[in-house]
RODO-2510 file (C-alpha; in nm, 4 decimals, decimal comma):
residues 243
     n   res          X          Y          Z
     1     m    -1,3905    -1,6275    -1,5493
     2     l    -1,2905    -1,2614    -1,5260
     3     d    -0,9645    -1,1171    -1,6574
     4     l    -0,7356    -0,8874    -1,4597
     5     p    -0,4697    -0,6518    -1,5974
     6     v    -0,1419    -0,6706    -1,4059
     7     t     0,1641    -0,4469    -1,3975
     8     e     0,4107    -0,6966    -1,2494
     9     i     0,4554    -0,9932    -1,0158
    10     f     0,7802    -1,0399    -0,8271
    11     s     0,9425    -1,1450    -0,4990
    12     s     1,1076    -0,8759    -0,2888
    13     i     1,1502    -0,7208     0,0528
    14     q     0,8757    -0,5039     0,1985
    15     g     1,0299    -0,1606     0,2238
    16     e     0,7693     0,0471     0,4072
    17     g     0,5927     0,0505     0,7422
    18     p     0,6188    -0,1898     1,0351
    19     y     0,6751    -0,4953     0,8138
    20     v     1,0004    -0,3590     0,6716
    21     g     1,2308    -0,6466     0,5867
    22     v     0,9816    -0,9297     0,5429
    23     r     0,9822    -1,1194     0,2136
    24     q     0,6651    -1,0904     0,0074
    25     i     0,5268    -1,1711    -0,3327
    26     f     0,4066    -0,8470    -0,4892
    27     l     0,1048    -0,8423    -0,7185
    28     r     0,1064    -0,4908    -0,8629
    29     l    -0,2068    -0,3741    -1,0397
    30     p    -0,2413    -0,0713    -1,2722
    31     k    -0,4514     0,2453    -1,2570
    32     c    -0,5050     0,4886    -0,9708
    33     n    -0,7761     0,7352    -0,8735
    34     l    -0,5179     0,9869    -0,7466
    35     s    -0,2144     1,1650    -0,8907
    36     c     0,0105     1,2154    -0,5908
    37     p     0,2985     1,4564    -0,6660
    38     y     0,5600     1,2183    -0,5222
    39     c     0,4365     0,9011    -0,6951
    40     d     0,7042     0,6982    -0,8745
    41     t     0,4906     0,3995    -0,9783
    42     e     0,3788     0,3032    -1,3287
    43     i    -0,0028     0,2941    -1,3383
    44     k    -0,0953     0,2573    -1,7037
    45     v    -0,2425    -0,0662    -1,8403
    46     s     0,0096    -0,2214    -2,0790
    47     e    -0,0395    -0,4897    -2,3415
    48     q     0,1990    -0,7114    -2,1428
    49     f     0,3064    -0,7468    -1,7809
    50     r     0,6278    -0,8805    -1,6372
    51     v     0,6561    -1,1751    -1,4011
    52     e     0,9596    -1,2975    -1,2081
    53     l     0,9359    -1,6728    -1,2455
    54     v     1,2285    -1,7537    -1,0108
    55     p     1,1980    -1,5414    -0,6945
    56     g     1,4748    -1,2924    -0,6335
    57     t     1,6534    -1,3401    -0,9661
    58     r     1,5245    -1,0174    -1,1248
    59     i     1,4834    -1,2186    -1,4445
    60     f     1,1418    -1,1424    -1,5871
    61     s     0,9237    -1,2979    -1,8530
    62     m     0,6509    -1,1065    -2,0322
    63     l     0,2909    -1,2270    -2,0396
    64     k    -0,0150    -1,0933    -2,2171
    65     n    -0,2544    -0,8525    -2,0451
    66     p    -0,5152    -0,8992    -1,9124
    67     i    -0,4717    -1,2455    -1,7631
    68     p    -0,7674    -1,4736    -1,6808
    69     l    -0,8075    -1,5095    -1,3054
    70     d    -0,7718    -1,8891    -1,3132
    71     e    -0,4373    -1,8513    -1,4910
    72     l    -0,3287    -1,5815    -1,2469
    73     l    -0,4165    -1,8094    -0,9560
    74     d    -0,2074    -2,0896    -1,1052
    75     l     0,0797    -1,8478    -1,1622
    76     l     0,0773    -1,7185    -0,8040
    77     q     0,0735    -2,0736    -0,6702
    78     t     0,4070    -2,1453    -0,8383
    79     y     0,5730    -1,9325    -0,5675
    80     d     0,6811    -2,0921    -0,2405
    81     f     0,4750    -1,9039     0,0164
    82     s     0,6438    -2,0902     0,3015
    83     k     0,9347    -1,8520     0,2332
    84     h     0,7171    -1,5441     0,1936
    85     h     0,5261    -1,3576     0,4616
    86     s     0,2250    -1,2770     0,2442
    87     l     0,0975    -1,1608    -0,0916
    88     s     0,1126    -0,7830    -0,1187
    89     v    -0,1701    -0,6633    -0,3410
    90     t    -0,0550    -0,3187    -0,4447
    91     g    -0,0753    -0,0661    -0,7237
    92     g    -0,1647     0,1892    -0,8404
    93     e    -0,4799     0,1503    -0,6392
    94     p    -0,5822    -0,2176    -0,6187
    95     l    -0,9346    -0,1424    -0,4978
    96     l    -1,0157    -0,0120    -0,8454
    97     w    -1,0243    -0,3826    -0,9376
    98     v    -1,2560    -0,4889    -0,6573
    99     d    -1,4837    -0,7008    -0,8814
   100     e    -1,1891    -0,9137    -0,9874
   101     l    -1,0418    -0,9258    -0,6370
   102     q    -1,3720    -1,0522    -0,4973
   103     v    -1,3164    -1,3634    -0,7111
   104     l    -0,9385    -1,3999    -0,6764
   105     l    -0,8808    -1,3363    -0,3061
   106     p    -1,1090    -1,6123    -0,1693
   107     l    -0,9283    -1,8622    -0,3921
   108     l    -0,5935    -1,7463    -0,2542
   109     k    -0,7222    -1,7649     0,1023
   110     e    -0,8289    -2,1237     0,0414
   111     k    -0,4622    -2,1968    -0,0335
   112     g    -0,3581    -2,0474     0,3023
   113     i    -0,2044    -1,7325     0,1538
   114     d    -0,2194    -1,4191     0,3715
   115     i    -0,3291    -1,1007     0,1956
   116     y    -0,1530    -0,7695     0,2628
   117     l    -0,3435    -0,4822     0,1003
   118     e    -0,1580    -0,1615     0,0114
   119     t    -0,4094     0,1157    -0,0569
   120     n    -0,4508     0,4917    -0,0659
   121     g    -0,7484     0,4628     0,1672
   122     t    -0,9956     0,6598    -0,0444
   123     l    -1,2357     0,3843    -0,1532
   124     p    -1,4193     0,2678     0,1618
   125     v    -1,7173     0,1140    -0,0201
   126     e    -1,4872    -0,1008    -0,2322
   127     l    -1,2887    -0,2041     0,0754
   128     l    -1,6000    -0,3487     0,2373
   129     q    -1,6470    -0,5825    -0,0574
   130     i    -1,3164    -0,7630     0,0039
   131     l    -1,2543    -0,6889     0,3723
   132     p    -1,3233    -1,0470     0,4916
   133     m    -1,0419    -1,1768     0,2673
   134     v    -0,7764    -0,9258     0,3791
   135     d    -0,5381    -0,9894     0,6703
   136     i    -0,3330    -0,6677     0,6917
   137     i    -0,4148    -0,3209     0,5604
   138     s    -0,1402    -0,0711     0,4837
   139     m    -0,3310     0,2542     0,4392
   140     d    -0,1830     0,5764     0,3111
   141     l    -0,3351     0,8817     0,4732
   142     k    -0,3048     1,1432     0,2032
   143     l    -0,2411     1,4983     0,3138
   144     p    -0,4112     1,7593     0,0924
   145     f    -0,2597     1,8356    -0,2470
   146     d    -0,3791     2,0219    -0,5581
   147     s    -0,6635     2,1720    -0,3495
   148     r    -0,7970     1,8199    -0,2809
   149     t    -0,8696     1,6860     0,0670
   150     f    -0,9537     1,3310     0,1696
   151     w    -1,0446     1,3573     0,5386
   152     d    -1,4014     1,2213     0,5137
   153     v    -1,3262     0,9180     0,2961
   154     h    -1,0146     0,8459     0,5014
   155     e    -1,2169     0,8433     0,8227
   156     a    -1,4789     0,6075     0,6792
   157     f    -1,2057     0,3825     0,5385
   158     l    -1,0194     0,3757     0,8660
   159     r    -1,3307     0,2900     1,0680
   160     y    -1,4013    -0,0087     0,8423
   161     s    -1,0358    -0,1140     0,8540
   162     t    -1,0273    -0,1502     1,2334
   163     q    -1,1911    -0,4905     1,1867
   164     k    -0,8485    -0,6041     1,0617
   165     e    -0,4838    -0,5362     1,1393
   166     i    -0,4360    -0,1813     1,0151
   167     f    -0,1568     0,0730     1,0121
   168     v    -0,1456     0,4195     0,8600
   169     k     0,1373     0,5788     0,6628
   170     i     0,1618     0,9566     0,6284
   171     v     0,4129     1,0701     0,3657
   172     v     0,5667     1,3987     0,4762
   173     n     0,8015     1,6440     0,3093
   174     q     0,9799     1,9621     0,4024
   175     a     0,6714     2,1721     0,3175
   176     t     0,4209     1,9670     0,5211
   177     t     0,2120     2,1971     0,7416
   178     w     0,1241     2,1705     1,1083
   179     k    -0,2428     2,2171     1,0179
   180     d    -0,2447     1,9127     0,7919
   181     l    -0,0637     1,7047     1,0533
   182     q    -0,3101     1,8139     1,3193
   183     n    -0,6044     1,7148     1,1010
   184     a    -0,4418     1,3778     1,0336
   185     r    -0,3607     1,3231     1,4010
   186     d    -0,7101     1,4145     1,5180
   187     l    -0,8741     1,1935     1,2547
   188     i    -0,6737     0,8881     1,3627
   189     a    -0,7311     0,9615     1,7314
   190     r    -1,1073     0,9890     1,6760
   191     v    -1,1187     0,6448     1,5210
   192     d    -0,8727     0,4725     1,7570
   193     p    -0,5611     0,6299     1,9140
   194     a    -0,3990     0,2859     1,9253
   195     i    -0,3741     0,2648     1,5437
   196     l    -0,0076     0,2347     1,4523
   197     t     0,0933     0,5476     1,2607
   198     i     0,4009     0,5788     1,0407
   199     l     0,5569     0,9113     0,9468
   200     q     0,7257     0,8329     0,6153
   201     p     0,9741     1,0940     0,4912
   202     v     0,9253     1,1408     0,1186
   203     t     1,1958     1,0064    -0,1095
   204     p     1,3137     1,3304    -0,2777
   205     m     1,1948     1,3697    -0,6364
   206     q     1,0653     1,6362    -0,8749
   207     g     1,1799     1,9141    -0,6443
   208     i     1,0033     1,7705    -0,3376
   209     q     1,2464     1,7692    -0,0451
   210     a     1,2590     1,5262     0,2465
   211     p     1,1879     1,6733     0,5916
   212     r     1,4751     1,7964     0,8018
   213     p     1,5683     1,5731     1,0987
   214     q     1,4368     1,8261     1,3493
   215     q     1,1021     1,8449     1,1699
   216     l     1,0546     1,4694     1,1994
   217     l     1,1283     1,4731     1,5724
   218     e     0,8901     1,7615     1,6332
   219     w     0,6138     1,6082     1,4222
   220     q     0,6482     1,2716     1,5924
   221     s     0,6172     1,4363     1,9342
   222     f     0,3123     1,6285     1,8135
   223     l     0,1355     1,3147     1,6901
   224     l     0,2233     1,1305     2,0105
   225     e     0,0142     1,3796     2,2031
   226     r    -0,2967     1,1934     2,0809
   227     i    -0,1741     0,8744     1,9102
   228     i    -0,0138     0,5999     2,1179
   229     n     0,2306     0,4500     1,8664
   230     v     0,4001     0,6757     1,6097
   231     r     0,7129     0,5660     1,4235
   232     v     0,9370     0,7337     1,1655
   233     i     1,0265     0,4877     0,8879
   234     p     1,1608     0,5877     0,5430
   235     q     1,1252     0,3900     0,2196
   236     t     1,3975     0,1378     0,2958
   237     h     1,3708    -0,0587    -0,0302
   238     v     1,5000     0,2495    -0,2123
   239     l     1,7991     0,2663     0,0218
   240     i     1,8999    -0,0966    -0,0372
   241     g     1,8212    -0,1134    -0,4080
   242     q     1,5166    -0,3389    -0,3962
   243     l     1,2091    -0,3187    -0,6170
***
């Protein structure tokens, strides 16, 4: 049986996108293939990971990394999924662990657990390997940064994702350009203009400023010229003090 390194497992409220407010179990995995300037998530592999044994208590125990997949399965099954919408598999970038997920996710599906994948949308080949086991895909559409662009891999990823329930999040800040938004809008519209698109104002950090209210209204109108459903939703878990 394979082992999988974990960052943390806990019960909390989904704070982003159209499922804001639902209760989920979060399985956070380490490592990422990007270094987004606004990222606030720990991605290193530690010798131990923390697990919230009683949901919602914020009382954590520490377990040894990596954990065998059979033990991880047993651990996840201790949670009452009748009170949780789904299991959010998040990171980091969870698709970096696709070999392990190909083993774990079918076992979770056998138990009737819905899988909510949170991903940066840059690993389309890896997505295909677990796509049958995923129920909902929350895909970040990364605007260019550090002279890097992701349009081609995002388009391939998005085309594969339309086999499932998919929504796209675009994190925007005060310096976001019309050109980048147009490229993002046109990419989504080419694949399917009905894909739900979220404009997510960045949570200010490291000198990156949130968009002004007028910018958000103008950008939403601009995206709505080619995309049917565009919403503005901030990171609400930060606002209410949730993990």
